[in-house]
C-alpha positions in Angstrom: -40.0 88.4 -23.2 -40.0 87.7 -19.4 -41.6 85.0 -17.3 -43.5 85.4 -14.0 -40.2 86.0 -12.1 -39.2 88.8 -14.5 -36.3 86.8 -15.8 -35.6 87.0 -19.5 -36.7 83.9 -21.3 -34.8 82.6 -24.3 -35.8 83.5 -27.8 -38.5 81.1 -29.0 -36.3 80.2 -32.0 -33.5 79.0 -29.7 -33.8 75.5 -28.2 -32.9 75.4 -24.5 -31.4 72.1 -23.3 -34.2 69.8 -22.2 -37.0 71.9 -23.8 -39.3 71.4 -26.7 -38.9 74.1 -29.4 -42.6 74.2 -30.2 -43.5 75.4 -26.7 -42.8 78.9 -25.3 -41.7 79.6 -21.7 -45.4 79.4 -20.5 -46.0 76.0 -22.3 -48.0 77.5 -25.1 -47.6 76.0 -28.6 -46.0 78.3 -31.2 -44.4 78.0 -34.6 -40.6 78.1 -34.3 -38.9 81.2 -35.7 -36.4 79.8 -38.3 -35.5 83.2 -39.9 -31.9 83.1 -38.6 -31.3 79.5 -39.8 -29.3 79.1 -43.0 -30.9 77.6 -46.1 -29.4 74.2 -46.7 -30.2 71.1 -48.8 -32.4 68.7 -46.9 -33.9 65.3 -47.6 -35.9 62.9 -45.6 -37.1 59.3 -46.3 -40.0 57.7 -44.5 -41.7 54.3 -44.8 -44.7 52.3 -43.7 -46.6 49.2 -44.6 -50.1 48.1 -45.1 -50.8 44.4 -44.7 -53.9 42.7 -46.1 -55.4 39.4 -47.4 -53.6 37.6 -50.2 -56.7 38.2 -52.4 -56.6 42.0 -51.9 -52.9 42.1 -52.5 -53.3 40.1 -55.7 -56.0 42.4 -56.9 -53.8 45.5 -56.3 -50.9 43.9 -58.1 -53.1 42.9 -61.0 -54.8 46.3 -61.2 -58.3 44.7 -60.9 -59.6 46.7 -57.9 -63.0 48.2 -58.8 -62.0 51.8 -57.8 -59.1 51.8 -60.3 -55.3 51.7 -60.2 -54.6 51.7 -56.5 -50.9 52.2 -56.8 -51.1 55.1 -59.2 -53.7 56.9 -57.1 -51.7 56.2 -53.9 -48.5 57.7 -55.5 -50.3 60.9 -56.5 -52.0 61.1 -53.1 -48.6 60.8 -51.3 -47.1 63.6 -53.5 -50.1 65.9 -52.9 -49.9 65.1 -49.1 -46.3 66.2 -48.9 -47.1 69.5 -50.6 -50.0 70.1 -48.1 -48.1 69.1 -44.9 -48.1 72.6 -43.5 -51.9 72.7 -43.9 -52.3 69.5 -42.0 -49.8 69.7 -39.2 -50.4 72.9 -37.3 -46.8 74.0 -36.4 -45.1 72.9 -39.6 -43.6 75.5 -41.9 -44.6 75.6 -45.5 -41.7 74.4 -47.6 -40.6 74.8 -51.2 -40.3 71.1 -52.1 -37.8 70.4 -54.8 -38.7 66.7 -55.0 -41.2 64.2 -53.7 -41.0 60.5 -54.7 -43.3 57.7 -53.7 -42.0 54.1 -54.1 -44.7 51.4 -53.8 -43.5 47.8 -53.3 -46.5 45.4 -53.5 -46.1 41.8 -52.5 -48.2 38.8 -51.6 -49.4 40.3 -48.3 -49.5 44.0 -48.7 -47.7 47.1 -49.9 -44.6 48.9 -48.5 -44.5 52.6 -49.2 -41.3 54.6 -49.1 -41.6 58.4 -49.5 -38.7 60.8 -50.2 -39.0 64.5 -49.8 -36.3 67.1 -50.6 -36.0 70.9 -50.3 -33.5 73.7 -50.0 -34.9 75.5 -46.9 -34.3 76.6 -43.3 -36.0 73.6 -41.7 -36.3 69.9 -42.4 -38.6 67.8 -44.5 -39.2 64.9 -42.1 -42.9 65.7 -41.7 -43.4 66.0 -45.4 -41.9 62.5 -46.0 -43.9 61.0 -43.1 -47.2 62.7 -44.2 -46.6 61.4 -47.8 -46.1 57.8 -46.6 -49.1 58.0 -44.3 -51.5 59.4 -46.9 -50.3 56.9 -49.6 -51.1 54.1 -47.1 -54.5 55.5 -46.2 -55.3 55.8 -49.9 -54.5 52.2 -50.5 -56.8 51.3 -47.6 -59.6 53.5 -49.0 -59.3 52.0 -52.5 -59.1 48.4 -51.3 -61.4 48.4 -48.2 -64.2 46.6 -50.1 -61.8 43.7 -50.6 -60.5 43.6 -47.0 -61.6 45.6 -44.1 -59.0 44.0 -41.8 -56.0 45.7 -43.5 -53.5 47.1 -41.0 -51.3 50.2 -41.5 -48.2 49.8 -39.5 -44.6 50.8 -38.8 -44.7 54.3 -40.2 -41.3 55.8 -39.4 -38.5 58.0 -40.5 -35.7 56.0 -42.1 -33.2 58.8 -42.7 -32.7 62.6 -43.0 -29.9 64.7 -44.2 -29.1 68.4 -43.8 -29.6 71.0 -41.1 -28.0 71.8 -37.8 -28.9 68.5 -36.1 -27.0 66.6 -38.8 -27.8 63.4 -40.5 -30.0 60.6 -39.1 -30.4 57.1 -40.2 -32.1 54.0 -38.7 
C-alpha cells in the first residue's frame, strides 16, 4: 500500500505511534487485521448506573413492575447484547465469548450494573462488557419508564481488563 507520495504505508494491522488503528493512511475506517496476534485469555469488566425515584427503585426491588421481573430481563438482555456486540459496533470483531456475567445491585435510588465478559481470542472484550452494561441499563429504563420517565443512565465505563499486548488496565 502506498500513499499519495508513493511512500509505503504501514500495514493496517500495525499501530503507528500517534495513530488510530481503525483508520488507514487515508483516514478511512477499516476493521483491524488481528490475524498475526496470538490468542490469549482476556477479560473485561464494565459498569454503569441508572438512578430513579425511590418509588421506582422500590418496585424493581419488590418485583412489582407491571412489565415483569426487571432485573431478570435486564440480566438476559445484557448477556445477549455482549454476544451481539460485533453486529452493533461496526468495527468490532466477532468473538467466541467464554463467559458473560451481569451483576445487578439495586438500592434505594437505582441499580448499578456490572458486566464481565471473557474470551480466549486475538482481541479484547472491552466492547462486549461495555455493550452488556449499556443494554442492561437501557432495559431497566424500558421496563420501568412508566414509573419514572426522569431516570438517568450514567457513568458507564470500563473498570478493568486483562490480557493482550497492551497489558492489564484497572481504574
